[in-house]
C-alpha positions in Angstrom: 6.8 -0.8 -0.2 5.8 -4.1 -1.7 7.8 -5.1 -4.9 9.2 -8.0 -6.9 12.9 -8.4 -8.1 14.1 -11.2 -10.2 17.5 -12.3 -9.7 19.2 -13.7 -13.0 22.5 -15.8 -12.3 24.9 -18.2 -13.6 26.4 -19.6 -10.8 25.3 -21.1 -7.4 25.9 -18.3 -4.6 24.3 -17.7 -1.5 21.9 -14.9 -1.9 19.8 -15.6 1.2 21.4 -12.7 2.9 20.2 -10.3 0.0 16.9 -12.0 0.2 16.5 -11.3 4.0 17.4 -7.8 3.5 15.2 -7.1 0.7 12.3 -8.8 2.8 13.2 -6.6 5.8 12.2 -3.5 3.4 9.2 -5.3 1.7 11.0 -6.4 -1.8 10.3 -10.1 -2.7 13.3 -11.8 -4.5 13.3 -14.7 -6.6 16.2 -16.2 -8.3 16.2 -17.8 -12.1 19.3 -19.0 -13.9 20.6 -17.8 -17.2 18.3 -19.9 -19.6 15.6 -19.9 -22.0 13.1 -20.5 -19.2 14.1 -17.2 -17.4 13.1 -15.4 -20.6 9.8 -17.1 -20.8 9.3 -16.3 -17.1 9.8 -12.6 -17.5 7.6 -12.4 -20.9 4.6 -14.6 -19.5 4.8 -14.6 -15.7 4.1 -11.6 -13.5 6.0 -8.7 -14.4 8.9 -8.0 -12.0 9.6 -4.6 -10.7 13.3 -4.9 -11.3 15.7 -7.4 -13.0 19.0 -8.0 -11.4 21.7 -9.7 -13.1 24.9 -11.6 -11.4 27.8 -10.8 -13.7 30.4 -12.5 -11.4 31.8 -14.4 -14.4 32.6 -13.0 -17.8 30.6 -15.7 -19.2 27.5 -14.0 -18.2 28.2 -10.9 -20.1 28.4 -12.4 -23.5 25.2 -14.8 -23.2 22.8 -14.7 -25.7 20.2 -14.9 -22.8 21.6 -11.7 -21.5 21.3 -9.7 -24.5 17.8 -10.9 -24.7 17.3 -9.8 -21.2 18.5 -6.2 -21.8 15.9 -6.3 -25.2 12.9 -7.2 -22.8 14.1 -4.8 -20.2 13.9 -2.1 -22.8 10.8 -3.0 -24.4 8.7 -3.5 -21.3 10.4 -1.0 -19.3 11.7 -2.8 -16.7 14.7 -1.4 -15.0 17.7 -3.4 -15.2 20.6 -3.7 -12.5 23.7 -5.7 -12.9 26.0 -6.8 -10.0 29.5 -6.7 -11.1 33.0 -7.2 -9.5 34.6 -4.6 -11.6 33.1 -1.3 -12.4 34.6 0.4 -15.5 37.3 2.7 -14.8 36.5 5.6 -16.8 32.8 7.0 -15.4 30.5 6.8 -18.8 27.4 8.9 -19.6 24.3 6.5 -19.0 21.8 6.1 -21.6 18.4 7.5 -21.5 15.5 5.9 -19.9 16.3 2.1 -19.7 18.7 1.8 -22.4 21.5 0.6 -20.3 21.7 -1.3 -16.9 22.7 0.4 -13.8 26.2 -1.1 -12.6 26.5 -1.5 -9.0 29.5 -3.1 -7.0 29.1 -6.8 -6.2 31.0 -6.2 -3.0 28.3 -3.6 -1.6 27.0 -4.9 1.5 23.6 -6.5 1.3 21.8 -4.1 3.5 23.2 -1.3 1.2 22.5 -3.2 -1.8 18.7 -3.8 -0.9 18.6 0.0 -0.2 20.0 1.0 -3.9 17.5 -1.4 -5.3 14.5 0.2 -3.5 15.5 3.4 -4.9 15.7 2.3 -8.5 12.4 0.9 -8.1 11.0 4.1 -6.5 12.5 6.3 -9.4 10.8 4.3 -11.9 7.3 3.4 -10.3 6.1 7.2 -11.6 7.5 6.7 -15.0 4.3 6.4 -16.9 2.9 9.5 -16.0 6.5 11.3 -16.1 6.9 10.5 -20.2 3.6 12.5 -20.5 5.2 15.7 -19.8 8.5 17.5 -19.9 8.3 19.0 -16.4 5.6 18.5 -13.9 4.4 17.7 -10.5 5.2 13.8 -10.7 8.9 14.6 -11.2 8.8 16.6 -8.0 6.5 13.6 -6.2 9.2 11.4 -7.2 12.0 13.3 -6.1 10.3 14.0 -2.8 9.9 10.0 -2.3 13.4 9.5 -3.3 14.4 12.1 -0.8 12.3 10.7 2.0 13.7 7.0 1.2 17.4 8.4 1.2 16.4 10.0 4.9 15.7 6.8 6.3 19.0 5.4 5.3 21.5 8.1 4.8 20.2 11.0 6.6 23.3 13.1 6.3 23.1 12.9 2.4 19.5 13.8 2.4 20.0 16.8 4.9 22.8 17.7 2.6 21.1 17.6 -0.3 18.0 19.6 0.9 20.5 22.4 1.7 22.2 22.5 -1.7 18.9 22.5 -3.2 17.7 25.3 -1.3 21.0 27.3 -2.1 21.1 26.4 -5.8 17.5 27.8 -6.4 18.4 31.1 -4.5 21.4 31.3 -7.0 19.1 30.4 -9.7 16.7 33.2 -9.0 19.6 35.7 -8.6 20.8 34.6 -12.0 17.3 35.5 -13.3 16.8 32.1 -14.6 13.0 30.9 -15.8 10.8 29.5 -13.5 11.2 26.3 -15.4 15.0 26.2 -15.1 14.7 27.1 -11.4 12.5 23.9 -11.1 14.9 21.9 -12.8 17.7 23.1 -10.7 15.6 22.5 -7.7 15.3 18.5 -9.1 19.0 18.5 -10.0 20.1 19.6 -6.6 17.8 17.4 -4.6 19.0 14.4 -6.3 22.6 15.4 -7.1 24.3 12.9 -4.6 21.3 10.1 -5.1 24.1 7.9 -6.6 25.6 7.5 -3.3 23.2 4.8 -2.3 25.3 2.5 -4.5 28.2 3.2 -2.6 29.3 1.4 0.8 27.9 3.6 3.7 31.2 3.0 5.6 33.1 4.6 2.8 30.6 7.6 2.9 30.9 8.0 6.4 34.6 7.6 6.5 36.6 10.7 7.9 39.0 12.5 5.7 39.8 12.6 2.2 39.3 9.4 0.4 42.4 8.1 -1.7 43.3 5.6 -4.6 40.6 2.9 -5.3 38.2 4.4 -2.7 38.4 7.8 -4.5 37.7 6.2 -7.9 34.8 4.3 -6.7 33.3 7.4 -5.1 33.5 9.3 -8.3 31.5 6.6 -9.9 28.4 8.1 -7.8 27.6 10.7 -10.3 27.4 8.2 -13.2 25.2 6.1 -10.7 22.8 8.8 -9.8 22.5 9.9 -13.6 21.2 6.6 -14.3 18.9 6.2 -11.6 17.4 9.5 -13.0 17.4 8.1 -16.5 15.3 5.1 -15.3 13.2 7.4 -13.9 12.4 9.7 -17.2 13.9 12.9 -15.7 14.5 15.5 -18.1 18.1 15.3 -20.0 19.2 18.8 -18.5 18.6 17.2 -14.7 20.4 14.2 -15.4 23.1 15.8 -17.0 23.3 18.3 -14.0 23.6 15.0 -11.6 26.6 13.8 -14.0 28.3 16.7 -14.2 27.9 18.2 -10.8 31.7 17.6 -9.9 33.1 19.3 -13.3 35.3 21.9 -12.9 35.0 25.1 -14.8 38.6 25.1 -16.0 38.3 21.4 -16.8 40.1 19.7 -14.3 37.1 17.8 -12.7 35.4 14.8 -13.5 33.9 12.5 -15.0 34.6 13.9 -18.4 36.9 16.9 -17.9 34.3 19.2 -19.5 35.1 23.0 -19.2 33.1 26.3 -19.0 30.0 26.4 -21.1 30.4 22.7 -21.9 29.2 21.9 -18.3 25.4 22.3 -18.0 24.4 25.4 -16.0 22.4 23.9 -13.6 25.7 21.7 -12.8 28.1 24.9 -12.6 25.5 26.1 -10.0 25.1 23.0 -8.0 29.0 22.5 -7.9 29.2 25.8 -6.2 26.2 25.2 -3.8 27.6 22.1 -2.9 31.0 23.4 -2.1 29.5 26.1 0.1 27.5 23.9 1.9 30.5 21.6 2.7 32.6 24.6 3.8 29.8 26.0 6.2 28.3 22.7 7.7 30.3 21.2 10.6 32.2 17.8 10.3 33.4 15.5 13.1 36.7 16.5 12.6 36.4 20.1 12.1 34.2 23.3 12.9 32.2 25.1 10.2 33.6 27.7 8.2 31.5 31.2 8.3 29.7 32.1 5.5 31.8 35.0 5.0 35.0 32.9 4.8 33.2 30.4 2.6 32.3 33.2 0.0 36.2 34.0 0.2 37.2 30.4 -0.7 34.6 30.4 -3.6 36.1 33.6 -4.8 39.5 32.3 -4.8 38.8 29.3 -7.0 36.6 31.3 -9.5 37.6 30.2 -12.8 39.1 27.3 -11.7 36.9 25.0 -9.9 33.8 27.3 -10.1 32.0 29.3 -12.9 32.7 33.1 -12.1 29.2 34.0 -13.0 27.8 32.0 -10.1 30.3 33.1 -7.7 29.6 36.4 -8.5 25.8 35.7 -8.0 26.9 34.1 -4.4 28.9 37.0 -3.8 26.2 39.6 -4.5 23.7 37.5 -2.3 26.1 37.6 0.7 26.3 41.6 0.3 22.6 41.8 0.7 22.4 39.3 3.6 20.6 36.7 2.0 23.5 33.5 2.8 22.9 34.5 6.7 19.3 32.9 6.0 21.0 29.4 5.4 21.5 27.6 8.7 24.9 25.7 8.3 23.9 23.3 11.4 22.1 20.9 9.1 18.9 22.3 8.7 16.8 24.1 6.1 13.7 26.4 6.1 10.6 23.8 6.0 12.8 20.9 5.5 9.6 18.6 5.3 8.2 20.5 2.5 11.2 21.5 0.1 9.5 20.9 -3.4 7.6 24.0 -2.4 10.9 25.8 -3.4 9.6 25.6 -7.0 7.2 28.2 -6.6 8.6 30.3 -4.1 12.3 31.9 -3.3 13.9 29.3 -0.8 15.7 32.0 0.8 14.4 35.7 1.0 15.6 37.5 -2.0 14.0 41.1 -1.1 
């Protein structure tokens, strides 16, 4: 892709590795200090596709220049990303649109950082069209573009997301959701893990459970993903689904500890589909579970981790043989055309 990023920093640093990583994917990086000159450069010069802030020092966060940069970002609709040494301990709800910057770890490797910035730019490029309609083909095109890009860098996340989308749409249809809600379910499920593009790939691919600070950082992917979708102008219900897809029905999940119907319905569907796919998909350290055993585990956790109504829908699908159409070996029906699911069942419901 061809794009331009303006990096605003308040210290001398070695940016050549990031510049090189961005250049390899067709993105140009220019650097400007925290100064009035930078404000003029943003407002009067060529419009950057993204503004990147270096928040390595506390002085940068409170500067008058940075406050003006935030304002310019909102008015000119330029996505704002801030590299910070310390992510907030509590996962917060992102603003809408371009209201708040996306925070990413300064420690993120340059290749990973470059890819994350590419995804943000991809998400915002269709925004003028997205704002003209509540839900339409442009959202689907943007989602497809983001998944295609993710396939190049984190194929395991893209494959998982497509399978979760496949099952989520089938559950939504089993629950007799409207076509519009099925479409929103599709979008939320396809992009539920898009925030993981802001996490170090070595952590994502680590075997076994994450603990301590690593787990806390991984929890941030819901906020990061919701922020990316907010940049792209996605419907609020889809953004909420991405933010809340790790909430548990009994209130023990994250990021907010929502419970029951306080969790958006799409998120409750994705929560079940996500867990099912994790169980029936092979891992390097364990074989896949049989779908029948996975459904039994969902039943055991019904009312705790999972919405009982969603679990009942999956049980009914299992009785009717629908789940047997899901291939647990990292595949999905017609994987190159996942968005066709919006107009037809992904799994046979007959």
